[in-house]
C-alpha positions in Angstrom: -8.7 4.6 26.7 -9.3 3.3 23.2 -9.5 7.5 21.8 -6.3 8.0 23.5 -4.9 5.4 21.8 -6.3 5.9 18.0 -5.1 9.9 18.5 -1.6 8.9 19.5 -1.1 6.3 16.9 -2.6 9.7 14.1 0.2 11.8 16.1 3.3 9.8 15.7 2.3 8.2 12.2 0.2 11.0 10.3 -2.6 8.7 8.9 -4.7 11.8 7.6 -1.2 13.1 5.7 -0.1 10.0 4.4 -4.0 9.1 3.1 -3.7 12.6 1.6 0.0 11.5 -0.9 -1.5 8.1 -1.5 -4.5 9.4 -3.2 -2.0 12.3 -5.5 0.1 9.0 -5.9 -3.1 7.9 -7.4 -3.9 10.3 -9.1 -0.6 11.2 -10.7 -0.7 7.6 -11.8 -4.4 7.6 -13.3 -2.5 10.8 -15.3 0.1 8.4 -16.7 -2.2 5.7 -17.6 -4.1 8.2 -19.8 -1.2 8.9 -21.9 0.7 5.2 -22.3 -0.4 5.2 -26.0 2.0 8.5 -26.3 5.0 6.4 -24.7 7.5 4.4 -25.4 8.2 1.4 -22.7 11.3 3.5 -20.6 9.6 6.6 -20.5 6.8 5.1 -18.4 8.9 3.2 -15.8 11.1 6.5 -15.7 7.5 8.3 -14.8 6.2 4.9 -12.5 9.4 5.0 -10.6 9.0 9.3 -10.2 5.3 8.3 -8.9 6.8 6.4 -6.2 9.4 7.6 -4.8 6.9 9.9 -2.7 5.6 7.1 -1.7 4.8 7.5 2.2 5.6 3.8 2.9 3.4 1.5 3.8 1.9 -0.8 7.1 4.6 -3.5 7.0 2.4 -6.6 9.4 -0.6 -5.7 6.6 1.5 -6.7 3.5 1.8 -10.9 4.2 -1.8 -10.5 5.3 -2.4 -8.7 1.9 0.0 -11.8 -0.2 -1.6 -14.2 1.2 -5.3 -13.2 0.3 -4.0 -12.5 -2.7 -2.5 -16.2 -3.3 -6.0 -17.3 -1.8 -7.8 -15.1 -4.2 -5.4 -17.1 -7.0 -5.7 -20.4 -5.4 -2.1 -21.0 -4.5 -2.8 -22.1 -1.3 0.8 -23.9 -1.3 2.5 -20.1 -1.4 0.4 -18.7 2.1 3.4 -17.3 4.2 3.4 -18.0 8.3 2.4 -15.2 9.5 3.6 -13.4 12.9 1.1 -12.9 15.9 1.8 -9.7 14.2 0.4 -10.1 11.6 -2.0 -11.6 12.2 -4.3 -8.5 14.5 -3.9 -6.5 11.8 -4.7 -8.8 9.6 -7.8 -9.3 11.7 -8.6 -5.5 12.2 -7.5 -4.5 9.0 
């Protein structure tokens, strides 16, 4: 049953294509980072925006758990966001 659910989820959300797109974006950012010294800030911003325009999106249920993890690691516990049940579930899985 779990295999069938995972297969259907992969068909619906196409995880492989998103992983490939993220890897291509990572490589483009790395190339841009190597040229930062030769570019103005506005050129870096423009190229960053162009790379980001192809972003396949995020799993929204992981955004706030990730944000909270960063806050915890930096010691800002008073700024943690209360997570929904779905966000807690995805946080536990991830």
